[in-house]
N, C-alpha and C positions, 0 to 999 in steps of 0.2 A: 772456885769452880774450876775443874780440870777439863781441858780440851785435848781430846785425842788427836793423834796424827791424822786419822782418817777424816775427822771433821775439818781439819785445817786444809786437807787437800780438796774435800768436796766444796768447801766455801771458796777457795781460791778458783776452782774450775768453773763454778757457776759465775763468779764475778768477772772472770775473763771472758767467759762465753757471752755474757750479756753485754760486756764492753764491746766485744768483737762484733756482736750482732747489730748493735747500735751504729758501729763504724761502717759496716757493709751497708746498712740501710741508707745512711747518709750518702755514701758513694754511688749508690744506685739513683738516688734522687738527683745528685749532681750530674751524672752521666746521662739521665732521661730528660732532665729538666722538669720532671713532674714531681710535686710535693706529696700527693696522696697516690701512693702505689697500690695500696690495698684499702678496702673499706674500713678496716679496723684502724687505719691511720687516723681517720677523722670521719666517724659515721654521719654526722650531720652534713658535712661538706660532700661526702660521697653521693648522698641522696640528691643533693642540689646539682652536682656534677652530672649524674645520670639524666636528670630532667633536662639540664641545659643542652647536653650532648644530643638527646632525642629531639629537642626543639630546633637545633641547628641542622640536624638531619632532615627534619620535615621542611625547613625553609629551604635547603638545597634542592629537594624534590619540587617544592612549590615554584622555585625559580625555573626549574627545567619545564614544568607545566606551562608557566607563563610564556616561555619561549615557543613551545609547541602551539599554544593557543594564538599567540601573536602571528606565527608563521601561517597557520590556517586562515586567520582573518585577512591577513595581507593578500593572500592568494584569492580569497573570496572578494575582496575589495577590488583587486585587479580585474577579475572576471566581470564584476558588475559594471565597472568603468567601461570595459570593452563592449558589453551588452548595450550599455546606454549609448556609446558612440554609434553603434550599429543601428539602433532604433532611431537616432537623430538623422542618419542618413536615410532611413526609410521614410521618415518624415518629409525630408526634401523631395524624394521621389514622389511621394503622395501629392505633394503640392504641385510639382510639375506635371503629374498625370491628371490634376484637376483641370488642365487647360483642354478640355474636350473639344473645343471649337476648332483647334488647329491641328492636334496630333492625329495621325492616321492609325490604322490598325497594326501596320508593321512597326510603327514606333512604339505602340503599346506592347507589342511582342518583345521588342528589345528591352523595355522597361521591366516586363515580367521576367526576363531572363535574368537580369541583375537581382531582382527580388529572390529568384530561386536560388542563385548562388549565394546570397546573403542568408537565406533560410537555412541552407546547409551549414553555413558558418555559425549562425546563431545556435543550432541544434549541438554542434560540437562544443560551443561555449558552455551550454547548459549541461553538457555531459563532461565537464572538466574533471580531472582527477589530481589529487595531491601526490606528494612524494611516496606515499604508502600505497598508492594504487586505488585509494578510496574515492568515490565520486562525491564531490563536495556539496551537491544539491540533492543528494539522495535521501537525507534524513537518516534514520537508523539503518535503512537498507543501503549502506554505502558501498557494498561489494558488487552491486549489479547496476547496470546502466539505467538511469531514471527515466530519460526521455527517449521513447522509441516510436516508430512509425514514419509516415511521410505524408506529403500533401495528397498523394493518391489514395493512401489507405487510412488516413487520419493519424492523430498523435495520441499517445497515451502516456500518462505519468505512472511509472511503476514504483516509485519510492514511497515515502510515507510522510507524516506531518512531523516526525521527530526532530529535535535538536540535540546535537551531541554537546554535553557540558563537560568542562575541565575544572577540577578543583584547583584553585590557585591560593587559598588561605583556609584556615581552619573553618571559617564560616562563610567562605565566599567561593561560588562556582560561576564560571563565565561561559555563555554559549559560544562554542567554537565552530558552529556551522549554522546554516539556515536551511529550512526545507524548500526544495524548489516548487513545491505546490503552492506554498504561502506567497512566494515571490513572483512566479511566472505562470501559474495555472488559475488561482483564485483572483483573478483581476476582473473588476466590475465591468460589464459589457456596456457599450453605448446604448444597445437596444436588446430586447429579448432575442436570444439566439438558440443554436442547438449544438450539441456535442455527439458526434457520430463515432461508433465503434462496433467491432465484430464481436460475436459471442465466443468466449474461450472454448465453448463446447462444439464448435463447428468441426466438421469432418473433412472438409475440402483440403487437399494438398496439391500445390501450395494454397495457403489460406486465401479465402475470398476476402477482398478489400472494399472499403466504402470511403468515398471521398469526404473532406471535411464539410462539405456542403455549404450552402449559402441561402440566407433568407431573401427570397425574390419579391415577395409580397408581404411586408411588415404588417399591414392591417389584418390580413388574413391569418397570419401566424399568431399575432397577438390575441386574436379570438380563440385559437386552439391552446394557447399557453395557459397553464404550465404542464399540460399532458405530454406524455411521451409516446413514441410510436415505435413499432416493431415490424420489420420486414422479415417474413418468413417464407422460405422456399417450399412450395407444395409438391406433391406427386406430379409426375409428368402427365398423367392421365386426366388432370383437371382441366385442360384446354384441348381443343381440336384445331389442327393436329396436335398430337402429344408433343410436349416439349417443356423446357424449364419455365416455370412461372412462379409468381410471388403473390403474396397477399399482405396488405399493410393493415395493422390493427392498432387500436388504441391500447397502450400497455396495461393501463390500470383496470379496465373494463373489459377488454377483449373485443370491443366493437369493431366491426370491419369498416375500414375507411375505403380501401381499394381491394377488390378481390380478383384472384386468378388472371393477373396480367402477365402477358408474355415477357420474358426476360431477354434483353439484348445487352451484352456486356458494353459498358462505357457510355451507354445512352442515359441521359439524365432522367431522374424519376422526380416528378413534380407533385407534391401533395401538401396541402395545408399552407401553402406559401412558402415551402422549403423545396430547393432543388439540390439533388445529390445524385451520384452515380455510383454503381457498383462494378467492380472489376474482378475478374478471375472466373473460375468455373465452379460455382457453388454446388454442393451435393443436394440433390432433390429429396423430397421427403418419400416415405414408403407409403403406397396406397392402403387403404383400409381393406381388409378381407371381410365381406358381408357375414353377419350373423344370421343363420337360418334355422328354422324349425319346420321341416316338411311335413305335410299331412301324412299320417300313418307311420310316422318314426317310432312311436311307442307301442303300436299295435294295429291290427287290421281296421280299415275303414268300413263302417256299416251304414248303408243307405236303404230306404229313405227314412226321414224323421221329419215330422211336422211340428215346428216350433211356433207356429202361428198362435195368436191370442186364443186362449189364455195360457198356452204352453210354453211361452218365451222363457229362456233361461240365460244367465249370465256367467261370465268368467273374467278374471283380471289379467292384465298385462303390466309387468313392471320392468322399466328400463332405467337402470341407474337407480336414482332416488325417486323416480316418478312412477305413479301407478294410475292406470285408467281401467274403467270397467266396460267391457263390450257386451253386446246383446245378440242373441240368436232369435230372430222373431219371424222367421218365414219357413216355408216347406223347403227342405234341403234334399235333393235327390242325387246330387253329385258334387264334386269339388268346384265345379264352376258355380253352382248355386251358393256354395259355402263362400267363395271369394266375393260373390256379389252381395252377400249379407254384410260380410266384414267391411265392404267399401261403401255401404249404403250411407247416403247423405242424411236422409229422413230420420234414421234412428240415431244419428250421431256418431256411429262407428267410424266413418271416414275422417271426421275432425279429430277424434281421439287418436286414431293411428297416426295421423299427420303430426299431432303434437308430440308423440313419442318418437317420431322419425322412423316409423314402420311402414311396410307395404305389405299387401296380400294379393296372391293370384291363385290359380287352380293348383299350384304346386305346394304352397304353404305360406308361412310368414317370414319376412326378412327385414333386416335393416342394413343399409349400405354403410352406415357409420362404423360398423365393426363391433358395437357395444352389445355384449350378450344380454338376452332378455329371458323373462321367466313368465310362463302362462300358469295360473293357479286359480283356485276358488270355483272350479267348474263342477260338472256333475257326471254321472255315469253316461247319461245321454250325449253330452257334449263330447265326452271322451270317445264314445263310439263313432260319432259323425266325423271328428277331426282326426281320430287315430293318435291322439296326444293325451297323455295322462294329466289333464288339467286338475283333477281331483287332488292328487298328491303333489303335483307340481312338475312341470316339464320345462327344463331349461336348455338353451342353445349353448354349444361349447366350441363352435367353430369360429366365432367372430374374433377378429384381430383389428384393434383401432389403428388408425393411420399414425405414422410417425413423422413429425415435421422434420424438414431439412435444415440446412444452415439458416442462422438468424442473424440480423443486424439490427442495431439499436439507434434511434435518433431521439436522444434525450433533450428536452426543453432545459434551458439554463439562462440565468441572468449574468453569468460569467464567461469569459473567453480567454484562453491562454494565448500567450504571445506568439507562439508558433502558428497557431491556427489564424491568428490576425493576419500574419503575413502570407500564409497559404491562400487565404481568401482574397487578399489584396491581389495576388498574382493571378488567381483564377478569374476574378472580375476583369482584369486587363486582357487576359487571353480570350475570354468570352465576348469581348466587344466586337460588334459587327458593323459599326458605323451608322446604324439606324437610329432613329430618334428614341425609340424605346430602349435600345441598347445603351444610348448615351445616358439616359435618365437613370438606368439601373447602375452604370458604372459611376455616376455621380454619387448615388447613394452608398456604394461600396467605399468610394474614397473618403466620403465624409465620415463613415463608420470607422474606417481605418485610422484616420487622424485622431478621432476621439479615443479609440482603443489603444493606440500608440501612446497617447498622452497619459492615459490611466496606467499603462505598463510602466512609463517613466516614473510616475508618482510612486508606484510600488517599489521600484528599484531604489528611488531616493529615500523612501522611508527606511528601507533596510540598510542603506548606506549611512544614515544618520545614526542608526542603532549600533552599527560597527564602530563609528567614532566614540559613542559612549563606552563601548567595550574596551576600545584601545586606552581610553582615559583611566578606566577601572584597572586595566593591566599595568599601566604605568605607575599609578599611585600605589597599587599592591606591591609592585616590584620595589619601589622606594621605601615602602614600609618594611619590607623584608630586609633590605640592605641596612637600614637604620636599626632595626631590632637585632640583626646579625652582629653589628658592630658592638652594641650594648652587651649581648650575650657573651660574645667572645671575650670582652673586657672582664665581666663578671666571672666567667669560666677561668680566665687567666689567674685572677685573684684567688680563686678557691683551689685551683689545681696546680698551677706552676710553682716551681721552687724559687726562693729567695736565695740567690747564689751567694751573697755577701754573708747571710746569716748561716747558710748551709756550710760554707767554707770555714767559718769561725767555728761551727759546731763540730766539724770534722777534725779540726786541729785539737779541739778540746778532748774529743773522743780518743783520738790517737794518744794524747798524753795520759788520759785515764788508763788506756789499755797497757802502755808501757810501764806506768807506775805499778799497775796490778801485777804484771809479769815480774818486775824488779822485786817487789815486796815479797812475792811467792817464793822467789829463789832464795831470798834471805831467811824467810820463816821456815822454809822447808829444811834448812841447815841447823835449825835449833832442836837438838836431841841429845840424849844422855851419851850416846855412843860416841859422839864427838869430843867428849870430855874425858874418856878413858885414856 
């Protein structure tokens, strides 16, 4: 077989290129320390390397998450410890305040002053923030202050029940926060109690406030429990002389408990065994504009007409969803006669008008409630006498219902937040007047305070115990990640890292092969006929 010069050159070129490529690849492995530079170098190892690299990246992030969760829990634990220490001091004061036989009103005022100062301190602790500015006890609403209000206006929790979880492993997430509602608000109360707050729809500016209140007659309140109360400010014309006044109703049924009471800012309101005060200038309600239907509004009045038996006729009156039938059964010569028939007790008209909240005089029919009404079902004779189109229907259009003013709520509850416990403790000591009744009431407040403080501490200890379990989870998970990281790095090194001894030997061999190929080519390239001429 004859081999041409071109073939010789091509074979030599390919051989030297392959040898040079292998040499360069080995040099790159030695310089980088990595055996698998491209997936084609070892497809099976490349797949495993990618998986291990991803797992190591996840472990690195999980370790950062564990540090974040641990920092949050350390901060929470520190704040809970501070709160618990504060409550222990309040227990000491409550025990000291229980010595009602020797302490004077001025001494109780001094004790109340310390409670007020500690109450502000406690509220600041409950509104603690972490390094990111998040409120640690706000639940998911961590960007807004969770505990607002004061002893004078009542306390409200504006966070939610959420817990922020941080993922620390593939199948493990740890709560990195706790809801302030669970820890400090939903605390079992020693006795049935109340929660007071103002309606968010109130129009007063600055907003009207309501005190935390106190149960002064437990037996009376227990009879009312679990119903809630609403304090509604009425139109000023509801009392004489006109002025701000309120009505207290049962929330579920609307039953009036106290009606049209004059309002004096800061003066206690006592109802159903509960005492509370309202501060500020509440907005009064708007009075109703009477709904009227004057005689002759739809046409001229025609008299006389005798509706006496057997000529009596009827028409209906509808107010809201209620309808009554009235009767005209007498001789009517003028509007005064008409009013007398409509207000007749004997024929039942008077009772029916009263049931509808209507009244009638010689000018027409009206209702002071402001609810518009309709006259219908009459006849041509009734239309002529009344001057109203009762046959087709005649409806008032000038009535405007009253609009309630600011509202305050007193909700029954078997739970009491820790801020309210201290506020009521302070209020009880400030209200002490040195009398026997005052002493009895103060002793009840102190006993209730001690029980509620104990319940609050139990709630805090429960959460503290949970924090310990979470710390243990974080520690064990971190250790697992460290162990896994060591194993993965070892496996990854075996798959990816170069064996320097083997690579160096291979590099020498490849260099020798390249040199041999180059030398052989030089000699073979000189074998031609022209060199023999």
